[in-house]
Structures are given as structure tokens and as C-alpha cells.
KOLPA-361512 format. One record per atom (N, C-alpha, C): x, y, z; residue in one letter. Coordinates in pm, whole numbers, plus 32768, in hexadecimal, padded with zeros to 4 digits. Example, Ala and Ser with C-alpha at 12.3 -4.5 7.8 and 13.67 -1.06 7.14 Angstrom:
<atoms>
85277DC7830Ca/84CE7E3E830Ca/85287EB6830Ca/85057F1F82C4s/85577F9682CAs/850A80038313s/
</atoms>
This chain:
<atoms>
7DD052B76941x/7DF752506915x/7E7D526468E1x/7EED523B68F0x/7F7B525168B0x/7F665253681Bx/7FCF529967B8x/7FBB52836749x/7FDB51FD66FFx/804F51CE676Cx/808B51306737x/7FF650D46754x/7F9D50F16796x/7F34508867D8x/7EC5508B6769x/7EB450FD6720x/7E2C512966E1x/7E2250906681x/7E9A50896635x/7E78501865C8x/7E5D4FBA65F4x/7E974F7E6678x/7E8C4F0966C2x/7DF04EEE6701x/7DD04F736735x/7D2F4F6C6751x/7CC14F4566E7x/7CFB4F8F667Bx/7CB14F7165F7x/7C8A4EDE65C3x/7CFB4EAC65C6x/7D1C4E05658Dx/7CD74DC365F5x/7CE14DDB667Ex/7CBB4D8166EAx/7C224D9166D3x/7BF74DF866A2x/7B5E4E0366B3x/7B2C4DCB662Dx/7B794DDB65CFx/7B464D836565x/7B3B4D036573x/7BA24CC8659Cx/7B9F4C4065B5x/7B3A4C0C6626x/7B084C4C6671x/7A9D4C3E66B7x/7A1C4C45669Ax/7A234C916610x/79AD4C8F65BEx/792F4CEB65FDx/79914D696621x/79494DDC666Bx/79054E2D6619x/78794E0F65E7x/783A4E606588x/78124EE865AAx/77FB4F056642x/77EF4F7B6665x/78614FD86658x/78B94F9C6647x/79454FFF664Ax/7969501C65ADx/79474FCF655Ex/795A4FD164D5x/7904503B649Ex/786D504364D3x/780650B364AFx/784A513B64EFx/78765147656Ex/78A651B865B4x/790E51F3655Bx/7982519E6515x/79EB51C964C9x/79E75227643Ax/794052286425x/7927526563A2x/795E52DC637Bx/7988534A63FEx/798C53BD63C8x/7A5D53E163E8x/7A8E536763ACx/7B28536B63DBx/7B6C53CF6376x/7B1753FD6317x/7B5C547262B1x/7BC4542F6260x/7BBA53B26235x/7C25538D61D2x/7C0353886168x/7C35539860E4x/7C1953826055x/7BD653126037x/7B5F53235FF5x/7B0E52AB5FD3x/7B4352325F8Fx/7B9C52605F2Fx/7BE251E65EE9x/7C6C51945F43x/7C8351E95FA3x/7CFD51C46005x/7D5F51B05FBEx/7D7452135F65x/7E0851F65F27x/7E6C52575F8Bx/7E4752975FE1x/7EB052AF6042x/7EDE52526092x/7E9B51F860DEx/7EC451696118x/7F20511B60DBx/7EF651156062x/7F2350B55FFDx/7FC450D95FD9x/7FD051425FCCx/804351955F8Bx/80BA51525FE2x/812551565FA3x/819B51345FF3x/81C251986065x/81F2515B60D4x/820651AA6139x/818A51B1619Cx/811351726182x/80A7518B61C9x/80BB515E6271x/808051A862B9x/80A051796355x/804851126366x/807550C863F3x/801450716416x/7F7C508E643Ex/7F8651206455x/7F0051326495x/7E9E51566415x/7EE65190638Bx/7EBC51A66308x/7E6E510662CBx/7ED750BB62ECx/7E8F501A62C2x/7E484FEA62EAx/7E2C4FF1637Dx/7DD34FB163DAx/7D54501763B1x/7D4A5098639Dx/7CD650E26375x/7C9350B26308x/7D07507862B0x/7CD650756223x/7C6B4FE961FBx/7C854F956287x/7C284F006292x/7B934F4762C5x/7BA04FC4631Bx/7B254FFE6330x/7AC5505162B7x/7B2350796257x/7AE550B46206x/7AAE50616196x/7AEA4FD7617Ex/7AD24F9E6129x/7A4E4F2F6144x/7A3F4F2B61D6x/79DF4ECD620Ex/79564ED761CBx/79324F5761C1x/78924F66617Dx/78894F246100x/78F74F1960B0x/79014F12602Bx/791A4E885FF1x/79874E3D605Dx/79AD4D986049x/79334D486097x/79004D8E610Ax/78D74D486189x/79174D2A6200x/78E44D25625Bx/79354D3262BDx/79744CA162D6x/79424C4B62A3x/796C4BAE62C9x/79F34BA462A3x/7A074BD96220x/7A854BE161B1x/7AEE4C4661F9x/7ACF4CAC623Cx/7B2C4CF86290x/7B474CBC631Ax/7AEF4C84636Bx/7B1C4C1D63BFx/7B8A4BCA63B5x/7B694B736344x/7BCB4B06630Ex/7C414B3962F2x/7C664BBA62CFx/7CED4BF0629Bx/7D344C2D6314x/7CD24C58638Dx/7D2B4CA263F5x/7D824C4E6411x/7D924BC96434x/7DF34B8C6489x/7E5D4B95642Cx/7E654B8263BEx/7ECF4B786351x/7F0C4C09634Cx/7EBE4C68635Fx/7EE34CEB6353x/7F3F4D0863C2x/7F074CC8642Fx/7F5C4D0164C3x/7FC44CBE64ACx/7FC94C346471x/805D4BE1647Ax/80C74C2B642Fx/80A24C6F63A9x/80DF4CC2636Bx/810D4D2663A1x/80C34D5263F3x/80EE4DE3643Ex/814A4DBF64CBx/816E4D4364D0x/81A64D0D6542x/81424D1665DFx/80CD4D0965C4x/807C4D23664Dx/80244C806660x/806A4C4866CEx/80114BBC66FDx/7F8E4BE0671Fx/7F344BBF66D9x/7E8D4BE266DDx/7E6C4B7B6718x/7E8F4AF56722x/7E604A7E6759x/7E8D4A8467FBx/7F0C4AC1681Dx/7F134AF368B0x/7ED44B5268E5x/7EC64BCC688Fx/7E664C3568BCx/7DD44C1C68CAx/7DAF4BB26883x/7D004B8B68A1x/7D084B386915x/7D814ADB6935x/7D704A8969BBx/7D774AE46A2Ax/7DCF4B486A25x/7DF84B8E6A8Cx/7DDF4C316A7Dx/7D6A4C836A69x/7D654CFA6A2Dx/7D864D706A8Cx/7D954D396B0Ax/7DC04DAE6B6Fx/7E5C4DBA6B6Ax/7EAE4D586B18x/7F234D516B1Ex/7F624DAD6AA8x/7EF44DE06A4Bx/7F2C4E2269EBx/7F174ECE69FCx/
</atoms>
């Protein structure tokens, strides 16, 4: 998967409530407080990864609800991606 597509895949999987995907991402190697992803200049991938990191703490439902807004903030049309995942 290309570097630019990784954050899109993460956001799409979260929006689909893919619990297995979230469980599989526990070894991301991100700092637990998430300060790196929230710091100024965070990459799209770091921001999407932050949602995975906080999911066990805040609950998957809250992260799933946040994923479309985060995607929009990153300029990614998650609604279109969910309608036609092969196009992404």
C-alpha cells in the first residue's frame, strides 16, 4: 500500500467499524500519549494512526464517529470511498 493511501485505508476501516483491523494495529510503535501525532506538522498517517491508538481508551464507537470528520479535515472523501472502495 502506498504511503499516501495508508491513512485513507485506516480511516475507511474505522468508518466501517472493522474491529479486527483495530485489534491488529496494536503494535504500531506510536507513543502512548500520542503527542507525536498531535504535534504541529503531524502527517496524515500519524493523525489516522492516532485514532487507532486512542480507540481502546475512548471506545471504538467514538473513534468511528470521529473518522469521517478527520477524513474531511484531511481532504479525503470517505463517503465516496465507502461507496466505491475499488476506486480508492
